[in-house]
C-alpha positions in Angstrom: -35.3 53.4 -39.1 -34.9 56.4 -41.4 -35.4 56.6 -45.1 -32.1 56.9 -46.9 -33.6 59.2 -49.4 -35.1 61.6 -46.8 -33.9 65.2 -46.9 -32.9 65.2 -43.3 -30.3 62.5 -43.9 -28.6 64.5 -46.7 -28.5 68.0 -45.3 -25.3 69.6 -44.3 -24.4 73.1 -43.3 -21.2 74.9 -44.1 -20.0 77.7 -41.9 -17.0 79.9 -42.9 -14.4 81.6 -40.7 -14.0 85.3 -41.1 -11.7 86.6 -43.8 -10.3 89.0 -41.2 -9.3 86.2 -38.9 -7.8 84.2 -41.7 -5.9 87.3 -43.0 -4.5 88.3 -39.6 -3.4 84.7 -39.0 -1.4 84.7 -42.3 -0.1 88.2 -41.6 1.1 87.2 -38.2 3.0 84.2 -39.5 4.5 86.3 -42.3 5.8 88.8 -39.7 7.3 85.9 -37.7 9.0 84.5 -40.8 10.3 88.0 -41.7 11.7 88.6 -38.2 13.4 85.1 -38.2 14.9 85.8 -41.6 16.1 89.3 -40.6 17.6 87.9 -37.4 19.4 85.2 -39.3 20.8 87.7 -41.8 22.0 90.2 -39.2 22.8 88.0 -36.2 23.6 84.6 -37.4 22.3 81.5 -35.7 22.0 82.7 -32.1 19.4 81.8 -29.5 17.1 84.6 -30.6 17.2 83.5 -34.3 16.6 79.9 -33.5 13.7 80.8 -31.1 12.1 83.0 -33.7 12.5 80.3 -36.4 10.9 77.7 -34.1 8.0 80.0 -33.3 7.5 80.9 -37.0 7.5 77.2 -38.0 5.0 76.3 -35.2 2.8 79.3 -36.2 2.9 78.4 -39.8 1.9 74.8 -38.9 -1.1 76.0 -36.9 -2.2 78.4 -39.7 -1.8 75.9 -42.6 -2.9 72.7 -40.8 -5.3 73.7 -38.0 -6.8 77.2 -38.7 -10.3 76.3 -40.0 -11.3 78.1 -43.1 -14.7 76.4 -43.0 -16.5 73.6 -41.3 -19.2 71.3 -42.7 -21.8 69.9 -40.3 -24.0 66.9 -40.9 -25.9 64.3 -38.8 -22.8 62.2 -38.3 -20.2 64.8 -37.5 -18.3 67.9 -38.6 -15.4 68.2 -41.1 -13.0 71.0 -40.3 -11.2 72.3 -43.5 -7.9 74.0 -43.0 -5.7 75.2 -45.9 -3.7 71.9 -46.1 -5.8 69.5 -44.1 -9.3 68.2 -43.6 -10.2 66.7 -40.2 -13.4 64.8 -39.5 -14.8 64.7 -36.0 -17.7 62.2 -35.4 -20.4 63.4 -33.0 -19.7 60.2 -31.0 -16.2 61.5 -30.3 -17.3 65.1 -29.3 -18.5 65.8 -25.7 -20.3 69.0 -26.5 -20.5 72.1 -28.7 -19.7 75.5 -27.2 -18.9 79.1 -28.3 -15.5 80.8 -28.1 -15.3 84.1 -26.4 -15.2 87.0 -28.9 -12.4 89.5 -28.7 -9.1 89.6 -26.8 -10.1 91.7 -23.8 -13.2 89.9 -22.7 -13.6 88.6 -19.1 -14.5 85.0 -18.4 -17.9 86.2 -17.1 -19.0 87.7 -20.4 -21.3 85.7 -22.6 -19.5 83.7 -25.3 -20.6 85.2 -28.6 -17.8 83.9 -30.9 -17.6 81.0 -33.2 -18.4 77.3 -32.5 -15.9 75.0 -30.9 -16.1 71.2 -30.4 -15.0 70.1 -26.9 -13.5 66.6 -26.7 -12.2 65.8 -23.3 -9.7 68.6 -22.5 -9.2 69.6 -26.2 -11.1 72.4 -27.9 -11.4 72.3 -31.7 -12.2 75.6 -33.3 -14.8 75.0 -35.9 -15.3 78.6 -37.1 -14.0 81.9 -35.6 -17.1 83.9 -35.9 -20.8 83.6 -35.0 -23.0 82.3 -37.8 -26.1 84.0 -39.0 -29.5 83.2 -37.5 -30.7 81.3 -40.6 -27.5 79.3 -40.6 -28.0 78.4 -37.0 -31.5 77.1 -37.7 -30.1 75.1 -40.6 -27.2 73.9 -38.4 -29.6 72.5 -35.8 -31.5 70.6 -38.6 -28.2 69.3 -40.1 -26.9 68.0 -36.7 -30.2 66.4 -36.0 -30.7 64.2 -33.0 -27.1 64.5 -31.9 -27.6 68.3 -31.2 -29.4 67.6 -27.9 -26.6 65.5 -26.5 -24.0 68.1 -27.7 -25.8 71.0 -26.1 -26.6 72.8 -29.3 -29.9 74.1 -27.7 -28.0 75.6 -24.7 -25.5 77.7 -26.5 -26.0 81.3 -27.4 -28.2 81.8 -30.5 -27.2 84.4 -33.0 -29.3 87.6 -33.2 -31.9 87.7 -36.0 -29.8 90.4 -37.8 -26.5 88.5 -37.6 -24.9 88.4 -41.0 -24.3 84.9 -42.5 -20.7 83.6 -42.7 -20.8 83.4 -46.5 -21.8 87.1 -46.9 -18.4 88.5 -47.9 -17.5 85.5 -50.1 -18.0 84.9 -53.7 -21.6 84.0 -54.8 -20.7 80.3 -55.1 -20.6 80.0 -51.3 -24.1 81.3 -50.8 -26.7 78.6 -50.1 -29.3 78.1 -52.9 -27.7 81.0 -54.8 -28.7 83.7 -52.3 -25.6 85.6 -53.0 
């Protein structure tokens, strides 16, 4: 039985998605909305206009409700924070943790060096879109605790020692222990 006041029971690690990834996602949706609006103004409500509008709405839904801005890891699970939604995944419901493949033009044989994903049955939940810093990975392993072994946290690619932390290009309030 663990002591409820112990430090290990209270630790959590917050990892942030890249500002570039978030920005390009919003930019892509803005272009889709602009194309749908332009098509509606110039061509009416034809098949192309309706198709563009549906794709724009679906894209906006993904960006606003599913694109993680940050994820908070603790001993019980992970909380994904999107712009308009928070989603809690308990470790008991997650089969394993893995890494996404970084970049568009990578083969399936290249080592995954991207952000963390949670795998549950056939569904992959993106937790962050970039690899965390080495110190963040060490803190993440401590935060996840005993569940980390079952989730395969020790088998995924570790960040290099010189990998920048995910909070680096954020305001100082995101830095742990005021390191910013």
